[in-house]
KEDODO-335980 format. One record per residue (C-alpha): residue number from 1; residue in three letters; x, y, z. Coordinates in pm, 1 decimal, decimal comma. Layout:
+-----+------+----------+----------+----------+
| pos | code |        u |        v |        w |
+-----+------+----------+----------+----------+
| NUM |  ala |        X |        Y |        Z |
...
+-----+------+----------+----------+----------+
//
This chain:
+-----+------+----------+----------+----------+
| pos | code |        u |        v |        w |
+-----+------+----------+----------+----------+
|   1 |  unk |  -1290,4 |    367,8 |   -560,5 |
|   2 |  unk |  -1494,5 |    422,9 |   -235,8 |
|   3 |  unk |  -1349,5 |    220,5 |     34,9 |
|   4 |  unk |  -1274,3 |    276,6 |    398,1 |
|   5 |  unk |   -924,9 |    240,4 |    522,0 |
|   6 |  unk |   -920,7 |    326,2 |    883,3 |
|   7 |  unk |   -614,7 |    134,3 |    988,0 |
|   8 |  unk |   -323,8 |    -69,2 |    831,6 |
|   9 |  unk |   -237,6 |   -410,6 |   1021,8 |
|  10 |  unk |    115,3 |   -544,9 |    966,4 |
|  11 |  unk |    234,8 |   -876,8 |   1090,1 |
|  12 |  unk |    603,9 |  -1021,6 |   1092,4 |
|  13 |  unk |    567,5 |  -1188,9 |    757,1 |
|  14 |  unk |    441,9 |   -865,2 |    586,0 |
|  15 |  unk |    706,8 |   -654,3 |    754,9 |
|  16 |  unk |    993,2 |   -889,0 |    630,6 |
|  17 |  unk |    843,0 |   -879,8 |    279,1 |
|  18 |  unk |    855,5 |   -490,1 |    307,0 |
|  19 |  unk |   1207,3 |   -486,9 |    430,4 |
|  20 |  unk |   1318,0 |   -717,1 |    136,7 |
|  21 |  unk |   1230,9 |   -412,3 |    -76,6 |
|  22 |  unk |   1386,3 |   -160,0 |    157,0 |
|  23 |  unk |   1074,2 |    -26,9 |    264,8 |
|  24 |  unk |    984,4 |     11,9 |    652,8 |
|  25 |  unk |    643,7 |    -14,5 |    827,8 |
|  26 |  unk |    683,6 |    349,2 |    922,5 |
|  27 |  unk |    694,2 |    448,2 |    549,7 |
|  28 |  unk |    383,2 |    241,9 |    463,9 |
|  29 |  unk |    193,2 |    410,9 |    751,6 |
|  30 |  unk |    298,4 |    766,3 |    620,4 |
|  31 |  unk |    149,7 |    672,8 |    287,0 |
|  32 |  unk |   -183,3 |    541,5 |    447,5 |
|  33 |  unk |   -206,5 |    834,0 |    685,6 |
|  34 |  unk |   -132,4 |   1080,8 |    371,0 |
|  35 |  unk |   -283,9 |   1137,5 |     50,7 |
|  36 |  unk |   -281,6 |    826,9 |   -175,3 |
|  37 |  unk |   -477,9 |    669,9 |   -464,3 |
|  38 |  unk |   -590,1 |    329,1 |   -517,0 |
|  39 |  unk |   -566,9 |    130,7 |   -820,6 |
|  40 |  unk |   -707,4 |   -204,2 |   -901,7 |
|  41 |  unk |   -462,1 |   -489,7 |   -871,0 |
|  42 |  unk |   -423,4 |   -674,7 |  -1196,5 |
|  43 |  unk |   -236,1 |   -964,6 |  -1049,7 |
|  44 |  unk |   -452,4 |  -1245,4 |   -891,8 |
|  45 |  unk |   -373,3 |  -1220,7 |   -548,5 |
|  46 |  unk |   -559,3 |  -1136,5 |   -218,3 |
|  47 |  unk |   -436,9 |   -788,2 |   -233,2 |
|  48 |  unk |   -700,5 |   -662,0 |   -444,5 |
|  49 |  unk |   -584,6 |   -289,2 |   -450,3 |
|  50 |  unk |   -254,3 |   -127,2 |   -486,3 |
|  51 |  unk |   -217,2 |    190,6 |   -250,4 |
|  52 |  unk |     24,7 |    431,3 |   -449,1 |
|  53 |  unk |    156,8 |    746,6 |   -269,1 |
|  54 |  unk |    434,8 |    934,7 |   -104,1 |
|  55 |  unk |    600,6 |    920,5 |    228,8 |
|  56 |  unk |    663,0 |   1225,5 |    423,7 |
|  57 |  unk |   1015,0 |   1233,2 |    279,0 |
|  58 |  unk |    864,7 |   1216,5 |    -81,4 |
|  59 |  unk |    944,1 |    867,5 |   -159,1 |
|  60 |  unk |    685,2 |    701,1 |   -400,4 |
|  61 |  unk |    551,6 |    368,7 |   -275,3 |
|  62 |  unk |    315,2 |     97,7 |   -419,9 |
|  63 |  unk |    147,6 |   -110,3 |   -136,2 |
|  64 |  unk |    -70,5 |   -395,5 |   -234,1 |
|  65 |  unk |   -328,6 |   -434,8 |     29,3 |
|  66 |  unk |   -586,7 |   -699,0 |    129,3 |
|  67 |  unk |   -902,0 |   -665,2 |    334,3 |
|  68 |  unk |   -878,7 |   -847,1 |    674,4 |
|  69 |  unk |  -1247,2 |   -909,0 |    734,5 |
|  70 |  unk |  -1270,8 |   -635,1 |    975,9 |
|  71 |  unk |  -1437,6 |   -335,3 |    855,7 |
|  72 |  unk |  -1184,3 |    -60,4 |    763,2 |
|  73 |  unk |   -889,0 |   -274,3 |    850,7 |
|  74 |  unk |   -641,3 |   -353,3 |    557,8 |
|  75 |  unk |   -319,7 |   -571,7 |    558,4 |
|  76 |  unk |    -42,5 |   -482,8 |    317,9 |
|  77 |  unk |     95,0 |   -785,0 |    141,7 |
|  78 |  unk |    434,0 |   -612,9 |     68,8 |
|  79 |  unk |    569,4 |   -264,0 |    -26,7 |
|  80 |  unk |    823,3 |   -149,9 |   -278,8 |
|  81 |  unk |    922,9 |    174,4 |   -454,1 |
|  82 |  unk |    643,7 |    279,5 |   -686,8 |
|  83 |  unk |    676,3 |    155,5 |  -1054,4 |
|  84 |  unk |    657,9 |    415,6 |  -1332,4 |
|  85 |  unk |    349,0 |    236,9 |  -1453,5 |
|  86 |  unk |    178,6 |    273,5 |  -1140,0 |
|  87 |  unk |    252,6 |    633,6 |  -1108,4 |
|  88 |  unk |    151,9 |    687,9 |  -1478,9 |
|  89 |  unk |   -215,8 |    546,7 |  -1372,8 |
|  90 |  unk |   -260,1 |    817,6 |  -1108,1 |
|  91 |  unk |   -527,5 |   1071,7 |  -1149,7 |
|  92 |  unk |   -404,2 |   1429,3 |  -1120,6 |
+-----+------+----------+----------+----------+
//
């Protein structure tokens, strides 16, 4: 998938959703700034892609992301430890 992700925009609601799954904003930003892969989100949500990657500490996360309407700016709906099914879909 060829999309530009220049920045991640987090609001209080999304941060609380992440925290419910034991994931911090810092970890989400680490994934976004590192190497990740995008998967098509099979669920019918605004978050059309799943960003899957590792934090600096080696923790695998799945982050559903949605476009914000601003080019290159994406918003995570939430974040959670990556499911085996998501990791199995990754290339390489």
